[in-house]
C-alpha positions as CSV (number, residue, x, y, z in Angstrom):
1,X,0.0,0.0,0.0
2,X,2.9,2.4,0.9
3,X,4.6,1.7,-2.5
4,X,1.3,2.4,-4.3
5,X,1.0,5.7,-2.5
6,X,4.5,6.7,-3.3
7,X,3.9,5.8,-7.0
8,X,0.7,7.8,-7.0
9,X,2.5,10.8,-5.5
10,X,5.2,10.6,-8.1
11,X,2.7,10.4,-10.9
12,X,0.9,13.4,-9.6
13,X,4.1,15.4,-9.3
14,X,5.1,14.4,-12.8
15,X,1.7,15.4,-14.2
16,X,1.9,18.7,-12.4
17,X,5.4,19.4,-13.7
18,X,4.3,18.5,-17.3
19,X,1.3,20.8,-17.0
20,X,3.5,23.7,-15.8
21,X,6.0,23.1,-18.6
22,X,3.2,23.1,-21.2
23,X,1.6,26.1,-19.7
24,X,4.9,27.9,-19.6
25,X,5.6,27.2,-23.3
26,X,2.2,28.3,-24.3
27,X,2.5,31.5,-22.2
28,X,5.8,32.3,-23.9
29,X,4.4,31.6,-27.3
30,X,1.4,33.8,-26.8
31,X,3.4,36.6,-25.3
32,X,5.7,36.7,-28.3
33,X,2.7,36.6,-30.7
34,X,1.0,39.3,-28.7
35,X,4.1,41.6,-28.8
36,X,4.4,41.0,-32.5
37,X,0.8,41.9,-33.1
38,X,1.2,45.2,-31.2
39,X,4.6,46.1,-32.8
40,X,3.5,45.2,-36.3
41,X,-0.1,46.2,-35.8
42,X,-2.0,46.7,-39.1
43,X,-5.5,48.1,-38.9
44,X,-6.4,46.5,-42.1
45,X,-5.5,43.0,-40.9
46,X,-8.5,41.4,-39.2
47,X,-6.4,38.6,-37.8
48,X,-3.9,40.8,-36.0
49,X,-6.8,43.0,-34.9
50,X,-8.5,40.0,-33.4
51,X,-5.3,38.8,-31.7
52,X,-4.8,42.2,-30.0
53,X,-7.5,42.1,-27.3
54,X,-7.0,45.8,-26.5
55,X,-7.8,46.8,-30.1
56,X,-11.2,48.5,-30.5
57,X,-11.0,49.0,-34.2
58,X,-13.6,47.1,-36.3
59,X,-15.3,43.8,-35.6
60,X,-12.8,41.1,-34.6
61,X,-13.0,37.5,-35.8
62,X,-14.8,36.0,-32.8
63,X,-13.1,32.6,-32.6
64,X,-9.6,34.2,-32.9
65,X,-10.5,36.9,-30.3
66,X,-11.9,34.1,-28.0
67,X,-8.6,32.1,-28.2
68,X,-6.6,35.3,-27.7
69,X,-8.7,36.1,-24.6
70,X,-8.2,32.6,-23.3
71,X,-4.4,32.7,-23.8
72,X,-4.0,36.2,-22.4
73,X,-6.1,35.7,-19.2
74,X,-4.8,32.3,-18.4
75,X,-1.2,33.3,-19.2
76,X,-1.5,36.2,-16.7
77,X,-3.1,33.8,-14.2
78,X,-0.3,31.2,-14.7
79,X,2.5,33.8,-14.3
80,X,0.8,35.3,-11.1
81,X,0.4,31.8,-9.6
82,X,3.9,30.8,-10.5
83,X,5.2,34.0,-8.8
84,X,3.2,33.4,-5.7
85,X,4.4,29.8,-5.4
86,X,8.0,31.0,-5.8
87,X,7.4,33.6,-3.0
88,X,5.9,30.8,-0.8
89,X,9.2,28.8,-1.0
90,X,11.0,31.7,0.8
91,X,8.4,32.0,3.6
92,X,8.5,30.2,6.9
93,X,5.1,31.5,7.8
94,X,2.2,32.8,5.7
95,X,2.2,29.9,3.1
96,X,-1.5,29.4,3.7
97,X,-2.2,33.0,2.7
98,X,-0.2,32.5,-0.5
99,X,-2.1,29.3,-1.3
100,X,-5.3,31.1,-0.7
101,X,-4.2,33.8,-3.1
102,X,-3.3,31.2,-5.7
103,X,-6.7,29.7,-5.5
104,X,-8.3,33.1,-5.8
105,X,-6.3,34.0,-8.9
106,X,-7.2,30.7,-10.6
107,X,-10.9,31.0,-10.0
108,X,-11.0,34.7,-10.8
109,X,-9.3,34.1,-14.1
110,X,-12.0,31.6,-15.1
111,X,-14.8,33.9,-14.1
112,X,-13.3,36.9,-16.0
113,X,-12.8,34.8,-19.1
114,X,-16.4,33.5,-19.0
115,X,-17.9,37.0,-18.8
116,X,-15.6,38.5,-21.5
117,X,-16.4,35.5,-23.8
118,X,-20.2,36.1,-23.2
119,X,-19.7,39.8,-23.9
120,X,-17.9,39.0,-27.1
121,X,-20.9,37.1,-28.4
122,X,-23.3,39.9,-27.5
123,X,-24.6,38.8,-24.2
124,X,-25.7,41.6,-21.9
125,X,-23.4,40.9,-18.9
126,X,-24.8,43.6,-16.7
127,X,-28.3,42.0,-16.8
128,X,-26.6,38.6,-16.3
129,X,-24.8,39.8,-13.2
130,X,-28.0,41.1,-11.8
131,X,-29.7,37.8,-12.4
132,X,-26.7,35.9,-10.9
133,X,-27.0,38.1,-7.8
134,X,-30.6,37.0,-7.2
135,X,-29.7,33.4,-8.1
136,X,-26.8,33.4,-5.7
137,X,-29.0,34.6,-2.9
138,X,-31.4,31.6,-3.6
139,X,-28.5,29.1,-3.9
140,X,-26.8,30.6,-0.9
141,X,-29.7,29.6,1.4
142,X,-29.2,26.0,0.3
143,X,-25.4,26.1,0.3
144,X,-24.8,27.3,3.9
145,X,-22.3,24.4,4.7
146,X,-20.2,25.5,1.7
147,X,-20.3,29.1,2.7
148,X,-19.4,28.1,6.3
149,X,-16.4,26.2,5.0
150,X,-15.1,29.1,2.9
151,X,-15.6,31.6,5.8
152,X,-13.9,29.3,8.3
153,X,-11.0,28.8,5.9
154,X,-10.6,32.6,5.6
155,X,-10.6,33.0,9.4
156,X,-8.1,30.2,9.8
157,X,-5.7,32.0,7.4
158,X,-6.2,35.5,8.6
159,X,-6.1,34.6,12.3
160,X,-3.1,32.4,11.8
161,X,-4.5,29.5,13.9
162,X,-2.1,27.2,12.1
163,X,0.0,27.3,9.0
164,X,1.1,24.9,6.3
165,X,3.9,22.7,7.8
166,X,2.6,23.0,11.4
167,X,1.9,19.7,13.3
168,X,-1.6,19.6,14.8
169,X,-3.8,17.1,16.5
170,X,-7.4,17.1,15.4
171,X,-9.9,14.5,16.7
172,X,-7.1,12.2,17.8
173,X,-5.3,12.4,14.4
174,X,-1.8,13.8,14.6
175,X,-0.3,15.1,11.4
176,X,1.4,17.8,9.5
177,X,-0.7,20.4,7.7
178,X,-0.3,19.8,4.0
179,X,-2.7,22.3,2.5
180,X,-5.2,24.9,3.7
181,X,-7.7,25.3,0.9
182,X,-10.8,27.5,0.5
183,X,-13.1,24.7,1.6
184,X,-11.0,22.0,3.2
185,X,-7.7,21.4,5.1
186,X,-5.5,18.4,4.6
187,X,-3.2,16.9,7.2
188,X,-0.8,14.0,6.7
189,X,0.6,11.7,9.4
190,X,4.0,10.0,9.6
191,X,2.6,7.0,7.7
192,X,1.6,9.1,4.7
193,X,-2.2,8.9,5.5
194,X,-4.0,12.0,4.5
195,X,-7.0,13.3,6.5
196,X,-9.3,15.9,4.7
197,X,-11.3,18.1,7.0
198,X,-14.0,20.6,6.2
199,X,-12.9,23.9,7.5
200,X,-16.2,24.5,9.3
201,X,-15.7,21.3,11.3
202,X,-12.4,22.5,12.8
203,X,-13.7,23.6,16.2
204,X,-11.0,22.5,18.6
205,X,-7.4,21.4,17.8
206,X,-4.0,21.3,19.3
207,X,-1.2,23.1,17.5
208,X,2.0,21.3,18.6
209,X,4.2,23.7,16.6
210,X,3.3,26.8,18.5
211,X,5.7,26.0,21.4
212,X,8.8,23.9,21.9
213,X,7.8,20.2,22.6
214,X,9.3,18.0,25.3
215,X,10.6,14.5,24.6
216,X,10.3,12.3,27.6
217,X,12.5,9.2,28.3
218,X,12.1,7.0,31.4
219,X,14.9,4.5,32.2
220,X,14.7,1.9,35.0
221,X,17.5,0.6,37.2
222,X,17.4,-2.2,39.7
223,X,16.9,-1.5,43.4
224,X,20.3,-3.1,44.0
225,X,22.1,-0.7,41.6
226,X,24.1,2.3,42.8
227,X,21.7,5.2,42.3
228,X,24.4,7.9,42.7
229,X,26.6,6.2,40.1
230,X,23.6,5.8,37.7
231,X,22.7,9.5,38.0
232,X,26.3,10.5,37.3
233,X,26.4,8.4,34.2
234,X,23.1,9.9,33.0
235,X,24.2,13.5,33.6
236,X,27.5,12.9,31.8
237,X,25.7,11.4,28.9
238,X,23.2,14.2,28.6
239,X,26.0,16.8,28.2
240,X,27.1,15.0,25.0
241,X,23.6,14.7,23.3
242,X,23.5,18.0,21.4
243,X,26.9,17.2,19.9
244,X,26.0,13.7,19.0
245,X,22.6,14.6,17.6
246,X,22.7,18.3,16.6
247,X,19.7,17.9,14.4
248,X,17.5,16.6,17.2
249,X,18.4,18.5,20.3
250,X,18.2,22.3,20.7
251,X,19.8,22.2,24.1
252,X,21.2,19.8,26.7
253,X,18.5,17.5,28.0
254,X,17.5,17.7,31.7
255,X,17.7,14.9,34.2
256,X,14.4,15.4,36.2
257,X,15.2,12.9,39.0
258,X,13.6,9.7,40.3
259,X,10.2,9.6,38.7
260,X,8.8,6.5,40.5
261,X,9.7,3.6,42.7
262,X,8.1,0.8,40.8
263,X,7.5,-2.8,42.0
264,X,10.9,-4.0,40.6
265,X,12.8,-0.9,39.6
266,X,13.7,2.7,40.3
267,X,12.6,4.9,37.3
268,X,14.6,7.9,36.2
269,X,13.1,10.6,34.0
270,X,14.9,12.6,31.4
271,X,13.3,15.6,29.6
272,X,14.5,17.2,26.3
273,X,13.2,20.3,24.6
274,X,12.9,19.6,20.9
275,X,10.9,20.6,17.8
276,X,7.7,18.7,17.5
277,X,8.9,17.1,14.2
278,X,11.8,15.6,16.2
279,X,10.0,14.4,19.3
280,X,10.0,10.7,18.4
281,X,13.5,10.7,17.0
282,X,14.8,12.4,20.1
283,X,13.1,9.9,22.4
284,X,14.6,7.0,20.4
285,X,18.0,8.5,20.6
286,X,17.7,9.1,24.3
287,X,16.6,5.5,24.9
288,X,19.5,4.1,22.9
289,X,22.2,6.2,24.5
290,X,20.9,5.7,28.0
291,X,21.0,1.9,27.6
292,X,24.6,2.1,26.3
293,X,25.7,4.5,29.0
294,X,24.2,2.4,31.9
295,X,25.7,-0.8,30.4
296,X,29.1,0.8,30.3
297,X,28.7,2.0,33.9
298,X,27.8,-1.5,35.0
299,X,24.3,-0.4,36.1
300,X,21.7,-3.2,35.8
301,X,18.5,-2.4,33.9
302,X,15.8,-4.9,35.3
303,X,13.5,-6.9,33.0
304,X,10.5,-9.1,33.8
305,X,11.4,-12.6,34.8
306,X,8.9,-15.4,34.8
307,X,9.1,-18.3,37.3
308,X,7.4,-21.5,36.1
309,X,6.0,-23.7,38.9
310,X,5.5,-27.4,37.9
311,X,3.1,-29.5,39.9
312,X,5.0,-32.8,39.4
313,X,7.9,-31.5,41.5
314,X,5.5,-31.0,44.4
315,X,4.2,-34.6,44.1
316,X,7.8,-36.0,44.2
317,X,8.5,-34.1,47.4
318,X,5.5,-35.8,49.0
């Protein structure tokens, strides 16, 4: 299943890259054609007059003007979205706002093209807009969940509740925010599973990226072990952790002391301030290094032992 997901992601990325390349080539081609039509503009040429969408001379050839409108509007839209995505790569915060602007530009381009195309074929767009206003009021009464999703998405972005790349916990699902859309939010967990949530359903959540997280490691030693020696070994080890694992630990972990006197062990607790993305890796590193350090110091780490009683031995004793 994981391999299938990885192949699917690669296919999507390849298709997206191919689409951008084709769009880029078409954008460049149209731009060159448009510049040529302006520089070598001939009022007597209906073709060039139709290509130049800013020309008001004469009646254009409708299908050429329609293609020219499509190329111009979607070229501008493509370049704007490309610029916004490039800006997003340089931002640590605010990516959600950029993604929202990208969606707005895409949908606005489609709406503008439709109205200009209708106007080209003689449709009274002013009357159409008035009719759409009444229709949208009627439809809006039956599309309240959609409107709630859109408004909630805007509040999430403008209030900065969470950003793309933040780690959040929603309804027991812990994952990284992959995308904040106009209607839905996507979060992906460490296994690559994606949860899609309607923005209006996000009532309560925990943003784990807002503050520094704490990785906790508890190591047990036997009651017969030398506690002072064990604590010295632990403290000496903790001093070396940022140097051994510079990508995991922001500072030297803290030895919190004896956490509990269990049935068969003395439990020592260690705390480390880390980024939420590193919390599991930091815990695993602590567990590994503590085991090695205590073994080297000759400190016994107890483990459950099972004593099996056999009834036959009892009968022999009789």
